[in-house]
N, C-alpha and C positions, 0 to 999 in steps of 0.2 A: 479393490478390500475396501471398503468402506470403515474410515477411520474414524470415532464415535468421540465426544466432549467428553465431561463426564458428567454433565448436568443432561446428557441425550441417553443416560443408560437405559429411562425406560421405555425409546423407542429402538436402542439397539436389539430388546428381546424381543420384540417384536416382529421385527422386521426379521432377526435371526431364527425366529419362529417360522416362521414363512419359508425361506429361503430353506428348513429342515421339511418341512413337507414337500417344498418341491422338488430337493435331494432322494427323499424316500420314492415318491413318485419314477423320479426317473430310473431307479432299479429296479423300480418294480414296474414296467406300464399295465397290470391290470389296477391297479390303484387311481382312486381320480381324487386330488383334494384340488382342485381347482378353489369350487365354493369355497372350500374353506382357507385358503391362500388368498381371496380378495377378497376376506371380512379381514383378514388383518394385517390385508395391503392397506383397505381404506382402514384401520383404527387408525396402521401407523401415519396414515395419512393426514385422521385430525389430529393429533398429537403431536407431530410434527409442526403443524401450523398453530399449534397449541402453546406448544415450544416456543415460537419465533414471534410469537404478537406481542410481546413486549422483553423482550431481552434483556437486561439489566448492564451498566456499563460495565461489570467485569466480564458478563456474560459474552459479552461483545468482545472482548480482551481475548476471552478463549475462541472465539468463531472468526478471529485477526491475523489467529497466529494459527489457525490452523494448520499443517503442514500440506495439505490437498489443494490450497485456493492456487489460483493461477500465478504463474511466477512474472516475476519481469520480461525474461527468456521468450514467454510462452506467449504475451502480448508482441510483441516483437516478432518473433513469427509469422500473427496470423494478422498486424494491422499497417506490416510496414514491411515493405522492398524494397529492393535491392541494398537491406541491408550490410555496412558495409562499418564492422568495430574497427575502431581507435583506443590501442593499448599503452598504455606509463603514463608518465607527468615526466617524463624526462628532467627528471632529477634522481630520483633512487629508486624506483619500480613499480610495475604494474599492480595495481592491486584489483584482482578478479571476483571483492563484492560489488566491484562497480562498472557497470557495462553502459558500453555508450557509443556512438559514432552514427554517420549518416546514414542518411534509408529518403525514400519517399512515401510521403503519410497522404494515400492521394496523387493525387500527380502532382503535388507541392512537394518541392525536398523539405525538408529538415533537419533537425539532428537530435538525435532523442538518446534522454541517460538516464541510467537508471539501477536502484540494488538491486542484486541480484542474492537473495538465500541459499539457493541451490532445492535437490528433488530429490537426494538419498541420502545415505549419512557419508557419499566418500564427497559428493559434490557442495556438501554440505559447508564439509572441512573444508573445501577449498575453498569455498566461497567466504568464509567467517561466519556463515549463518546469516549474511546480511551487514556485518559490522564493518563500516567501511575504517583504513584506516589514515594517517596525514593525506599518505598518496594516489588515494579514492580521493581526495576532494579536488586536491590539487589537479588528478587528471577531467576535473570533471570542472572548471578555472579552464584548464587551457582548449577542453570542446568549448567552452558557450563563449571565449578569446575568439577559436575560429569559425563559430555562427556569429557572432556582431563581426568579422573581417569580409563574412560572405553573404550577411543579409537575409542568414537561413532563422526561421520560427525554432523553439528549444521546445521538447515534451521533456519531461519528466515523469522520472515512476515511481513513489516513493512507499516504499518496505525495507522497515529494516529499526530492530530493537534500539539501535541507537549508537553511536561514533563507536568506537572499538575505545573501550578504560587501559588495555594496554601498557608497561612501561614503557615498552621500545614506542605505541605508537605515538607514546605522550613526551618521552625524552626527543623525536623529531617533529616537534609543534602541534602535539591534534588539535588545541583550540585554537592554534594560528590559524592552519588549513577550513578548518570551517567557515572561520570567523572574515577570510579574505573568497569563501567559496561564496557565503550571501551578500559580501560585499559586492559579487562580480553580477551575483542576479541582480543583485538594485540598477547598476552600471550599463548594461552593454544595452542599444536603441533595438531591438527585434522583441518582436511578440514571447511573452514565454506564459508556458503554460504544464500544470502541475499535478495529478492526481494521487491518490494516498490509497492504492490498491491492497495495504494490508495496512502492517502497522505503523505510525510515521511518531518513529522516537525522537523525540529529545532535540539538540542541536543536530547531529545526523541526521533528521527530518528537513529543520528549516533551512541550510545550509541548502535544499533539493527547489523547496518550494516556496522560497521568497519570489512568486509571482505573481501576472500581472491575472491572473484565477486559476484558482483552487478549486478543485474535486475531491470528493471522496466516498467510493466508494457507501452501501447504506453502513455492513456490518464495520467497516475500517475505523481503524482509533489513532489520535493523533497528541499526544501531548506533551510537558515539556522533563516526564519522567516520568516512568512504568510504575503502574501502582505496588507490584513488590517493590519498589524503590522508592517510593512515597511514603509507603507504613514503616520502613525500616528508621526510616529519619524522624516523621510524627512520632511515632509508635513505638518505636525503637523492638515492631513485630513485623515478619513482613506477612505473617497469615490474617494480619486485618486489613489485606489490597485489598474486598470489597468496599469496603467503610471509603480508603482511598482513590477508587476508581469512582466510587460517587461525586465523590469529591471534586476529584479533575476538571469535572465539565468536559471528557473525551474524547465522547461518541458524536461524530459527523452530525446527529440530531443537534447535540447544543452547541456545536459549534457551526453551524449552520445560524442560531437563533444568535447568538455574538459575533456575528458577520467575519469570523477567521477566514472561513469556505467560501465559496460562490454558487457553490452545487450539489446536491446528494446523490448520487449515479447508483439506481436500484440495483437491491439483491434478489435473484431464487429464493423462495422459503427456502430454508436449510441453509445457505450461504452460496456462497461463490460457487465453492469448489462442488455442489451439486449439478451448476448449472455452465460449465467455464465456458462454451459458447458463445453463450446466451452474455453472460459476461463480459467478454471481451466485447460482442458488437458495441454494446454498453457504451460501457469507458471509451471504443473510438466513436459515439456516436460523439458523447460528450467532449471529447477532445474537437472534432471538428465545428462545433457550436462554439464554443473557445476560443478558436482559434478565426473562426469568422467575426468573433463581436470585438475582435481586435484589428481587422483586417482595413481597417478604415485611418489607422492613427498610424503618424509618421512617429520618428525616434525618437523625438522628443516628447510627445505624447505618451509615445510608451512608457520611458522613463518613470517623467511625473504621474503617470497614472498608480504607473507601482511603487512610485514613494510616500504618493498620498491615501494610497489602501493601507501599508503599514505602518504610517503614520497614525490617523484617523483612526486605527487598531485602538492605539492608546492613552488617545483622545477619549474614547468613546469607554474602555477599559473603567478611565482616573473618573468620567459622567456616571458610572455604575454603581 
């Protein structure tokens, strides 16, 4: 059953009426509603096109958070073979908000790491809604070290509201773990590519996305803070999240223009959740293209490329 977002309510009404007609026809074989249902379907298609033609930044946030968007585990199951999950940070615990391990992407052995939000109430609680604790970032560091040691490209899939802000996480060194994960991204001499598949929230995303090449799905977002958090700080009113979303420049289109990301991956009209298989295939093509861009570079060149990319962002920002 489709879950509709707030701004999709008119669409929900039309599609609901079409489904009601079909349900009546199933109960009464003599009832012919094909023309009426088809007309409603056509009206719904036009409305869907109109709704998604020029999404505001806040509406893009809503789409990026849609619970039915493809999640990290779905990308791994579809795009990778021989996936062998690796668990634990060898220090405290295994963080289920972060999944990662050895796999093959096509015929190439790789290390894949990503945030997993979960797909139902039970799994979302187990995965902490994709908000990693320090042990999650330390697990990622361990896997990146292993990839460096065995000369394996690293692919990261980013989808998190941000790092978990709980008391225990802070006591175990949340900020230090995020900083060291970001540092490790800049140190390892293997190709690193990242895709923001939903939310790219704060340092929790940067710790996985400080890579040679970064792509974003068309309706994903990537920002230093959530619009609600920004509104609470600047205006003392979280209801001003629409204004905050505009100011944060968090859409894929804004970030491509600013040079923060390298490519935008198109989504189906209505968002990735309406065409999961096509979206996952598009992400796979983007990953393949980004890895191909880096295939000729040696370890020193890869590290230099990564450092220059992020130092350059600061310089362009100052110039602007």
